[in-house]
C-alpha positions in Angstrom: -30.3 -5.2 10.9 -29.5 -1.4 10.6 -27.2 -0.9 7.5 -24.6 2.1 7.4 -22.4 3.7 4.6 -19.6 6.3 4.5 -19.7 8.7 1.9 -17.7 11.8 0.6 -18.9 15.2 2.4 -16.5 17.3 0.6 -13.3 16.8 -1.4 -9.9 18.3 -0.4 -7.6 20.6 -1.8 -4.4 19.0 -3.2 -2.2 20.7 -0.3 -5.0 20.0 2.4 -4.9 17.5 4.8 -8.1 15.1 5.2 -10.2 15.5 8.4 -13.0 12.9 9.3 -15.6 15.4 10.0 -15.0 17.8 7.1 -14.5 15.3 4.4 -16.5 12.2 5.3 -20.1 11.5 6.2 -21.6 8.5 8.1 -25.2 7.9 7.7 -27.7 5.1 8.0 -28.8 3.6 4.6 -32.1 1.3 5.4 -32.1 -2.1 7.0 -31.2 -5.5 5.7 -33.1 -8.7 6.5 -31.4 -12.1 6.0 -34.8 -14.0 5.6 -35.3 -11.8 2.5 -32.6 -13.2 0.3 -33.6 -14.4 -3.1 -32.4 -17.9 -4.2 -28.5 -17.5 -5.0 -28.0 -14.5 -3.0 -25.9 -13.9 0.1 -25.5 -11.1 2.6 -21.9 -9.9 3.3 -21.0 -7.9 6.2 -17.7 -5.8 5.8 -15.2 -7.7 7.8 -11.7 -5.8 7.1 -10.7 -2.9 5.0 -7.5 -1.4 3.6 -6.6 2.2 3.8 -3.9 3.0 1.2 -2.2 6.4 0.1 -3.2 5.9 -3.5 -6.9 6.3 -2.7 -6.0 9.8 -1.6 -6.2 10.8 -5.2 -9.9 10.1 -5.3 -10.7 12.6 -2.5 -8.8 15.6 -4.4 -11.0 18.5 -5.6 -8.5 19.1 -8.5 -8.0 15.4 -10.1 -4.6 14.1 -11.1 -4.4 14.0 -14.7 -4.0 10.5 -16.3 -4.0 8.8 -12.9 -6.1 5.8 -12.7 -8.2 7.0 -9.6 -10.1 10.1 -10.3 -12.1 12.1 -7.7 -15.2 10.8 -6.1 -18.5 12.8 -6.8 -19.6 14.4 -3.6 -22.1 12.0 -1.9 -20.6 8.9 -3.4 -19.7 6.0 -1.2 -15.8 5.8 -0.3 -14.3 2.5 -1.6 -11.1 0.6 -0.8 -9.5 -2.9 -0.8 -11.8 -5.1 1.5 -12.6 -8.3 2.9 -16.3 -9.3 3.5 -17.8 -12.0 5.6 -20.8 -14.2 4.6 -23.2 -13.8 7.2 -26.3 -15.3 5.7 -26.6 -17.2 2.4 -29.4 -18.4 0.4 -26.7 -20.0 -2.2 -26.1 -23.8 -2.0 -22.5 -23.4 -2.7 -21.7 -20.5 -0.3 -21.2 -21.3 3.6 -22.0 -18.8 6.3 -18.6 -17.6 7.9 -16.6 -17.7 4.3 -14.4 -14.7 3.8 -14.3 -13.1 0.2 -12.4 -10.3 -1.3 -8.8 -9.3 -0.3 -6.2 -8.7 -3.2 -7.3 -6.2 -5.8 -11.1 -6.5 -4.9 -12.6 -3.0 -4.2 -15.6 -2.8 -2.1 -18.0 0.2 -0.9 -17.6 1.5 2.7 -21.1 -0.1 3.5 -21.6 -2.3 6.3 -23.8 -4.8 4.7 -24.5 -5.9 1.0 -26.3 -8.4 -0.9 -24.3 -10.3 -3.6 -25.5 -12.9 -6.0 -23.2 -16.1 -6.0 -21.9 -15.7 -9.5 -20.7 -12.2 -8.7 -18.9 -13.3 -5.3 -15.3 -12.2 -4.8 -12.8 -14.5 -4.5 -12.9 -17.0 -1.6 -9.9 -16.5 0.8 -7.9 -19.4 2.1 -4.7 -18.3 4.0 -2.3 -20.6 5.0 -2.2 -22.3 8.3 -1.3 -19.8 11.1 -1.7 -16.8 8.6 -4.5 -14.2 9.1 -6.7 -13.5 6.3 -5.9 -9.7 6.6 -2.6 -10.6 4.8 -4.6 -10.5 1.3 -4.9 -6.9 2.1 -1.3 -6.5 2.9 1.8 -8.5 2.2 0.1 -10.9 0.1 -2.3 -8.2 -1.6 -1.7 -4.9 -3.4 1.3 -3.9 -1.3 3.1 -7.1 -1.6 2.6 -6.9 -5.3 3.9 -3.4 -5.4 7.3 -4.5 -3.6 7.8 -7.9 -5.3 7.0 -7.7 -9.0 8.9 -4.3 -9.9 11.8 -5.7 -8.0 11.9 -9.1 -9.7 11.3 -7.4 -13.3 14.3 -5.4 -12.7 16.4 -8.1 -11.4 15.2 -10.6 -14.3 16.0 -7.9 -16.6 19.5 -7.5 -15.1 20.3 -11.0 -15.7 18.9 -11.1 -19.2 20.9 -8.0 -20.2 24.3 -8.1 -18.9 25.4 -4.9 -20.8 26.8 -1.7 -19.8 24.4 0.3 -17.6 23.0 -2.5 -15.8 24.3 -2.9 -12.2 24.8 -6.3 -10.4 22.9 -5.8 -7.2 25.0 -8.0 -4.9 26.8 -6.0 -2.4 25.4 -2.5 -3.7 23.5 -0.1 -1.8 19.8 0.4 -2.0 17.8 3.2 -0.4 13.9 2.5 0.4 12.1 5.6 1.6 8.8 5.1 3.6 10.8 1.9 4.8 8.3 1.0 7.8 5.1 1.2 5.6 3.1 -1.3 4.0 5.4 -1.5 0.7 8.7 -0.2 2.1 8.9 -2.7 4.9 8.5 -5.5 2.3 10.7 -3.8 -0.3 13.6 -3.6 2.3 13.4 -7.4 3.0 13.2 -8.3 -0.7 16.4 -6.3 -1.6 18.2 -7.9 1.3 17.4 -11.2 -0.3 19.2 -10.0 -3.3 22.4 -9.3 -1.4 21.9 -5.6 -1.2 23.1 -3.3 1.7 19.9 -1.5 2.5 19.6 2.2 3.8 16.0 3.2 4.9 14.4 6.2 6.4 11.0 6.3 8.6 9.0 8.8 10.5 9.9 7.8 14.4 12.7 6.1 16.4 10.5 3.1 16.8 10.0 2.6 13.1 13.8 3.1 12.5 14.3 0.3 14.8 11.8 -1.8 13.2 13.3 -1.2 9.8 16.5 -2.5 11.3 14.9 -5.4 12.6 13.9 -6.3 9.0 17.6 -6.3 8.0 18.4 -2.9 7.0 22.1 -1.7 8.0 21.1 1.8 8.3 17.8 4.0 8.8 17.4 7.6 9.7 14.3 9.2 11.4 13.4 12.1 8.8 11.4 14.0 11.4 14.5 14.4 13.6 17.0 14.4 10.9 15.8 16.9 8.6 18.8 17.1 6.1 18.4 14.1 3.9 21.4 15.0 2.0 23.5 14.7 5.1 21.8 11.6 6.1 22.8 10.0 2.8 26.3 11.1 2.9 26.6 9.4 6.5 24.5 6.4 5.9 25.3 5.6 2.3 29.0 6.9 1.7 29.5 4.9 -1.3 26.3 6.2 -3.1 22.9 4.6 -3.9 22.7 2.1 -6.7 19.0 1.3 -6.4 16.4 3.6 -4.8 13.0 2.2 -4.2 10.9 5.4 -3.5 7.5 5.7 -1.7 8.0 9.3 -0.5 9.1 11.8 -3.1 9.6 15.3 -2.0 13.0 16.5 -0.6 14.4 13.2 0.1 14.0 12.2 -3.6 15.5 15.4 -4.5 18.5 14.9 -2.4 18.8 11.0 -3.7 18.9 12.3 -7.3 22.4 13.7 -6.6 23.5 11.0 -4.4 22.8 8.2 -6.8 25.6 6.3 -8.4 26.1 6.3 -12.3 23.8 4.2 -14.1 21.7 3.8 -10.8 18.1 2.7 -10.9 15.2 4.6 -9.4 11.8 2.6 -8.6 9.2 5.2 -8.3 6.3 3.4 -6.4 4.8 6.7 -4.9 5.0 9.9 -3.3 3.1 10.0 0.0 4.8 13.4 1.1 2.8 15.0 -1.9 -0.5 13.1 -1.7 -1.9 15.1 1.6 0.2 18.5 1.2 1.8 20.8 -1.3 3.9 19.5 -4.2 7.6 20.1 -3.6 9.9 21.0 -6.5 12.8 19.0 -7.5 15.9 21.0 -7.8 18.4 18.0 -8.9 16.5 16.9 -11.6 19.4 17.4 -14.0 21.4 14.6 -11.9 19.1 12.0 -14.0 21.4 13.0 -17.0 24.6 13.5 -14.9 24.2 10.1 -13.5 22.6 8.5 -16.5 19.9 7.2 -14.2 17.2 4.7 -15.2 13.8 5.9 -13.5 11.0 3.5 -13.7 7.5 4.6 -12.5 4.9 1.8 -12.1 1.5 1.1 -10.3 0.7 -2.3 -8.9 -1.8 -3.0 -11.5 0.7 -2.9 -14.2 1.6 -6.6 -13.5 -2.0 -8.0 -14.3 -0.8 -9.1 -17.8 0.5 -12.6 -18.1 -0.9 -14.0 -14.7 2.1 -12.5 -12.7 0.0 -11.0 -9.9 -2.3 -14.2 -9.7 0.9 -16.2 -9.2 2.4 -13.8 -6.7 -0.2 -13.7 -4.4 0.0 -17.3 -3.1 3.9 -17.1 -3.4 4.0 -14.3 -0.9 1.3 -15.7 1.5 3.6 -19.0 1.6 6.5 -16.8 2.7 4.5 -15.1 5.3 3.7 -18.9 6.6 7.0 -20.2 6.6 8.5 -16.7 8.2 10.7 -15.8 5.4 8.7 -12.4 4.9 7.9 -10.4 8.0 4.4 -9.0 7.4 3.8 -6.3 10.0 0.2 -5.1 10.2 -1.4 -2.1 12.3 -4.8 -3.2 13.0 -7.3 -0.6 14.0 -10.4 -1.9 15.4 -13.8 -0.1 15.7 -17.5 -0.2 14.9 -18.4 0.9 11.3 -20.9 3.4 12.7 -18.4 5.1 15.1 -16.3 6.2 12.0 -13.3 3.8 12.4 -12.8 3.8 8.6 -12.3 7.5 7.8 -10.4 8.0 11.1 -7.8 5.5 10.1 -7.6 6.8 6.5 -6.6 10.4 7.6 -4.2 8.8 10.2 -2.3 7.0 7.3 -1.1 10.5 6.4 0.2 11.5 9.7 2.4 8.3 10.2 -0.1 6.4 12.4 0.8 2.9 10.9 3.9 0.8 11.0 3.5 -1.7 8.0 0.2 -2.2 6.6 -2.9 -0.4 8.4 -6.0 -2.6 8.2 -9.2 -1.9 9.9 -11.0 -4.7 11.6 -14.8 -3.8 11.7 -16.3 -4.7 15.0 -19.5 -6.9 15.5 
């Protein structure tokens, strides 16, 4: 069977948009023979892959200092969170058809790979009626990035009922990137806390989707280009909690619109991953409004087993319908370039909810 891989052809400048032909290379990388597996080995075929904004940092010609993801070497295989399928097995305890990976398991963008049984990623067992791809989305890294920082903040508020901590009930939350993989979950989780949620998204269809999730208001930032005016209209009483996935001009406007002792959960800044950084003119409002700003990444929560406990919890909520997990599935053949095509599309708003690539047989 012919094997293929996707490698880095060239790194991109920080303010340069990714392009499939310029920055990625697809090539054959030998053949695989299932009958040649040694005892204890299994043959994996890439089944589904995630594309996530954070991985844009690995394609930067200029590294982000101190960031966990540093640039690839040119010629290196691209990686992402992924699910693989066992297509041949010479291991007694591993059956053909088993799905492995998901969660925080990273795999090369290579169609086939051989793995020893003892090094196999976790076997996936989704609840009945829930696709295994949920472990790349709402029950994977995006779910962790939404659930655990909100839960941590809420628990801290309960434990420290002192001046400066805001009771969430009936207060206003702003979620940027509200139709995205993390934002769409944050909208629902903040509604669970009794908050009034305002969102922003990149199309009228996405705005309606965010409202369907429970948000009281949402604006299309591509047609309503003045975020200060949008916030004045949709959040007239100010913002108490801001879950930010976007950064840029909306963050700048929100700093001024925050209520005193408000909290900002800084999850991401997709407006700056694939374009020029934007200045913050309202930074002093962190002082004026006595804001609590908490930056985080999902892997911060590994300590103490919180991630391991949260993944089955999120999967169970997807199964019982109390958490809506929207997926944009892009299907195609590996050798036709479906992976880099989808990755580039992530930064032009091609997804609603989590974008996942299904690798066709």
